C-alpha positions as CSV (number, residue, x, y, z in Angstrom):
1,M,110.5,111.7,94.4
2,R,112.7,114.2,96.2
3,V,116.0,113.2,97.8
4,L,116.7,114.3,101.3
5,Y,119.3,117.0,101.3
6,P,122.2,117.0,103.7
7,V,121.4,118.4,107.0
8,I,122.6,122.0,107.5
9,G,121.8,124.7,110.0
10,I,119.9,124.3,113.1
11,G,116.2,124.2,112.2
12,L,113.5,123.2,114.6
13,L,115.7,122.1,117.5
14,V,117.6,125.4,117.8
15,G,115.3,127.7,115.9
16,L,112.8,127.9,118.7
17,A,115.5,129.3,121.0
18,L,116.9,132.0,118.6
19,V,114.6,134.7,119.9
20,A,115.6,134.4,123.5
21,G,115.4,137.9,125.0
22,A,114.2,139.5,121.7
23,Q,110.5,139.7,122.8
24,T,110.1,142.1,125.6
25,G,106.8,144.0,125.2
26,G,103.2,143.3,126.2
27,V,103.5,140.6,128.8
28,A,106.0,140.2,131.6
29,S,108.5,137.3,131.5
30,S,107.0,134.0,132.6
31,T,110.1,133.0,134.5
32,P,109.1,133.0,138.2
33,A,111.3,134.4,140.9
34,V,111.5,130.9,142.4
35,L,111.5,128.0,139.9
36,P,109.8,124.7,140.8
37,K,112.1,122.3,142.6
38,D,112.5,120.0,139.7
39,I,113.5,122.8,137.2
40,D,117.2,123.1,136.5
41,P,118.3,126.8,136.9
42,Q,120.4,126.7,133.7
43,S,118.1,124.8,131.3
44,F,114.9,126.1,132.8
45,S,113.5,122.6,132.3
46,R,113.4,119.3,134.2
47,L,116.5,118.1,132.3
48,P,119.9,119.5,133.1
49,I,122.0,120.6,130.1
50,V,123.8,117.8,128.3
51,K,127.5,118.6,128.0
52,R,129.3,117.8,124.7
53,D,132.2,116.2,126.6
54,D,129.9,113.7,128.2
55,L,128.8,112.3,124.8
56,D,130.5,109.5,122.8
57,E,132.0,110.4,119.4
58,D,128.7,109.9,117.5
59,G,126.9,112.0,120.1
60,K,129.5,114.7,119.7
61,R,128.9,114.7,116.0
62,I,125.2,115.1,116.5
63,Y,125.8,117.8,119.1
64,D,127.9,119.8,116.6
65,M,125.2,119.4,114.0
66,L,122.6,120.9,116.3
67,A,124.9,123.6,117.4
68,G,125.6,124.7,113.9
69,G,129.2,123.6,113.7
70,E,132.1,122.3,115.7
71,G,133.1,124.7,118.5
72,K,129.6,126.1,118.9
73,T,127.3,125.5,121.8
74,V,123.7,124.2,121.7
75,T,121.3,126.7,123.1
76,P,120.7,125.5,126.7
77,T,116.9,125.9,126.6
78,G,114.4,124.3,124.2
79,P,114.0,121.2,122.0
80,A,117.7,121.0,121.1
81,A,118.9,120.7,124.7
82,I,116.1,118.3,125.5
83,S,116.6,116.0,122.5
84,L,120.3,115.5,123.3
85,Y,119.3,113.1,126.0
86,S,118.7,110.7,123.0
87,P,121.1,111.9,120.3
88,K,119.8,109.6,117.6
89,V,116.3,111.0,118.2
90,A,117.7,114.5,118.0
91,E,119.4,113.7,114.7
92,S,116.3,112.2,113.2
93,I,114.1,115.2,114.2
94,Q,116.7,117.6,112.8
95,M,116.9,115.8,109.5
96,L,113.1,115.8,109.1
97,N,112.8,119.5,110.1
98,Q,115.6,120.6,107.8
99,Y,113.9,119.0,104.9
100,L,110.5,120.4,105.6
101,R,111.8,123.9,106.3
102,F,114.4,124.3,103.5
103,H,113.6,121.8,100.8
104,G,109.8,121.1,101.2
105,L,107.0,122.4,99.1
106,L,105.4,124.8,101.5
107,K,106.4,128.5,101.8
108,P,107.9,129.9,105.0
109,R,104.6,131.7,105.6
110,D,102.6,128.5,105.3
111,F,105.1,126.9,107.7
112,E,104.8,129.5,110.4
113,V,101.0,129.6,110.2
114,A,100.8,125.9,110.8
115,I,103.3,126.0,113.7
116,L,101.3,128.8,115.5
117,V,98.1,126.6,115.3
118,V,100.1,123.8,117.0
119,A,101.6,126.0,119.6
120,R,98.2,127.5,120.5
121,D,96.6,124.0,120.7
122,F,99.3,122.8,123.1
123,D,99.4,126.1,125.1
124,Q,103.2,126.0,124.4
125,Q,104.7,129.3,125.4
126,Y,108.2,128.5,124.4
127,E,107.2,127.3,120.9
128,W,104.8,130.3,120.4
129,S,107.3,132.9,121.6
130,G,109.8,131.7,119.0
131,H,107.4,131.4,116.1
132,E,105.4,134.5,116.6
133,M,108.5,136.4,115.6
134,G,109.1,133.8,112.8
135,A,105.5,134.6,111.6
136,H,106.2,138.3,111.5
137,N,109.4,137.7,109.6
138,A,107.5,135.5,107.1
139,K,105.0,138.4,106.5
140,V,102.1,136.6,108.2
141,P,99.4,139.3,108.7
142,E,98.8,140.4,112.3
143,Q,95.1,139.5,111.8
144,V,96.1,135.8,111.2
145,I,98.4,135.7,114.2
146,D,95.8,137.2,116.5
147,A,93.1,134.9,115.2
148,I,95.2,131.9,116.1
149,K,96.4,133.4,119.4
150,Y,92.9,134.2,120.6
151,N,91.1,131.1,119.0
152,K,89.1,133.2,116.6
153,D,87.5,132.0,113.3
154,T,89.2,132.4,109.9
155,A,86.9,135.2,108.7
156,G,88.8,137.8,106.8
157,M,91.9,135.7,106.2
158,L,93.3,135.0,102.7
159,E,92.0,131.6,101.5
160,R,95.4,129.9,101.7
161,D,95.9,131.0,105.4
162,A,92.4,130.0,106.3
163,L,92.8,126.6,104.7
164,I,96.0,125.9,106.7
165,V,94.4,127.0,110.0
166,T,91.3,124.9,109.3
167,F,93.3,121.9,108.2
168,A,95.5,122.0,111.3
169,R,92.7,122.7,113.8
170,T,90.6,119.9,112.3
171,L,93.4,117.3,112.7
172,L,94.4,118.5,116.2
173,H,90.8,118.6,117.5
174,Q,89.0,115.9,115.6
175,H,91.9,113.6,114.8
176,K,90.6,113.1,111.3
177,L,89.9,114.9,108.1
178,G,86.8,115.0,106.0
179,S,86.9,114.2,102.3
180,D,85.9,117.7,101.2
181,L,88.6,119.4,103.3
182,Y,91.2,116.9,102.1
183,A,90.3,117.5,98.5
184,K,90.5,121.3,98.9
185,T,93.9,121.0,100.5
186,V,95.2,118.8,97.7
187,A,93.8,121.2,95.2
188,T,95.8,124.0,96.8
189,F,99.0,122.2,97.9
190,G,99.1,119.0,95.8
191,K,99.3,115.5,97.3
192,Q,102.9,115.9,98.4
193,G,102.3,119.4,99.8
194,T,99.3,118.1,101.8
195,L,101.4,115.3,103.3
196,E,104.2,117.7,104.1
197,L,101.7,120.1,105.8
198,A,100.4,117.2,107.9
199,T,104.0,116.3,108.8
200,I,104.8,119.9,109.8
201,I,101.9,119.8,112.2
202,G,103.1,116.4,113.6
203,D,106.7,117.7,113.8
204,Y,105.8,120.7,115.9
205,A,103.2,118.8,118.0
206,M,106.1,116.5,118.9
207,A,108.2,119.5,119.9
208,A,105.4,120.9,122.0
209,I,104.9,117.6,123.8
210,M,108.6,117.4,124.5
211,L,108.6,120.9,125.9
212,N,105.5,120.3,128.0
213,A,106.8,117.0,129.4
214,T,110.0,118.6,130.6
215,D,108.1,121.7,131.8
216,Q,110.3,124.1,129.8
217,H,110.1,127.6,131.2
218,L,110.9,130.7,129.3
219,P,114.4,132.0,130.2
220,P,114.8,135.5,131.7
221,G,114.1,138.3,129.3
222,R,111.9,136.3,127.0
223,A,108.3,137.5,127.2
224,E,105.2,135.4,127.6
225,L,103.2,136.1,124.5
226,L,100.6,133.4,124.5
227,P,97.5,134.3,126.7
228,V,96.2,131.6,129.0
229,K,93.0,130.1,127.6
């Protein structure tokens, strides 16, 4: 049994915001000239930015953890900013994500493939725009990224990539997993790895739901990379 390591870095909650402004090609920024009336002009979501000084001492501790250290500022857009409306929720999500990302059994490439399937399923532009770059950095083939982006089948993918895509799509679309697919996944990743893969899917589905609920818009300079279905 693994022991949960101390939480370090910024993981899911800040990781999705690290590429702001880095993606500029292909599709124009999705940020409209006039935002909807309920969208805050700084957070680009329905929730104004939480200020560190407005939190109690425990909230400040959690804020600093999400920011990557005392004296740093949480990125104003994305899951970190949103989650701070419930600091204990933010802390719990961060701890889970840090374990899965840095101490779990799956490889960074596996991680990013699973996340892209989730982002595509929820039509989540913010999540996708961060993790398409993450997928490139993790050496996910362009063929795999495009197959997920455009809802293509898994033909031509390496078996491991195809298995992750099929596993994630099946759970997201059918809400259950057949015995044969489960057995194949366990044969590839082991029982713990299979559970962690399912947890990654749930983790990023939760992030996508948070972003959709608060209508998170892309900030200026961050390109819309996910085509509308």
